[in-house]
N, C-alpha and C positions, 0 to 999 in steps of 0.2 A: 816228258815230265813237266808238270805245271808248278810254278812257284809264285808265291805272293810276297811282295816286298813292301813293307810299311815304312813310312817316315813321318816325322812330326812327333808330337807328344812332348813331355817335359814337365817342368815345374812352373806353376803360375799362381798368382794371388786370386782369391775369391773375387768374382766379378770380371775376371779377365777372359781372354780368348785363346784358343789353340786351334790349329788345323792339322788333321791327320790325312795322309794320303796313302794309297795302296795301288800298286801296279802288278798285274799278272804277266808272266812270261812263260814261254814254252808252247806246247801244242794245244792251242785253244781253238776249238771249232765253234762253240757257242756258249754264251753265258746266260744262264737262266735267272740268276738273282745275284745281287751284290750288296753287301751290307757290313755293319759293324756290330760286334758284341763286346761286352766288357765283363771282367771278373774282379771283384773286390776281395780282399783277404777274408777268408772264412765264409765266402758266399759262392753261390753257383753262378756260372756264366749266364749272362742275360742278354737278350736282344736289345740293341740301342736303336738301330734304324736299318731299314732294308729297302732296296729297290727291286721289285719284281719286274723283270724285263717284259714289256708288253702288258704289264698289269699296273699296280699302284706302288705308292711309297708309304711306308709305315714307320711310325715312331713309337718308342716307349712313352707312356704318359709322363714319366719323370723328366723327359727331355724336350717334349713338345714346346715349340715356341722359342727354344734356345739353341737347338742343334739343327743343322741342315745337311742332308746327305745329297751328294751329286755324283752321277756316274757317267762314264763315257764308254758305252758298250764296244764301240769300234776301237777305242784306244785301250780297252781293257784296264781302265782305271776307275777308282772310286775314292771319293774324299768325304771327310766329315768336318764341317765347320762347327766349332763349339764355342758359343758365346755365353756370357753371364754364368761362368762356371761356378760351381758350388763345391764345398769340401766333399760332399757325398758323391760327387762325380769321380773321385779318386779311384782308380782301378787300372788294371792292365786291359788295354783295348786291342781287340783282334779283328783283323779284316777277314771277311768270309766271302767266297764266291762259289756259287753252284755252277760247275762247268761239266757238261755232259752227265748230269745227274749225280755228280760226285762233289761232295763238299770239300773245298780247299780252304786252308787256314794260313794266315800269316803267323809270324813268330810272336807277335804281341809287342805293344809299345806302352810304356808306363806313362800315365797321366796322374800328376799329383797336384791337388788344389789346396793351397794353404788358406787357413781362415784368418 
């Protein structure tokens, strides 16, 4: 059984920074991709940033230049450094890892940016 545990998130003023972390545990043979998604109230879940193992790193246009994703495939961890936060970044953020062609999700962590 694979589990993803997230940490970080919280309340911050606009312009501030937060760091999200996610660690996978359990029977992990290979990770094909690791990333972060977010879902704001009344909106669909959207991709924020993703690392394709052996491929590239992708960011949503709305976060380019402000957010940085980093991953440790060997350590089964992924982090998201969020700088220059805006009120529109307010959402529940979900860690995602593609492990053995199966998408695994964290429980979500709330990020609230005050204007």
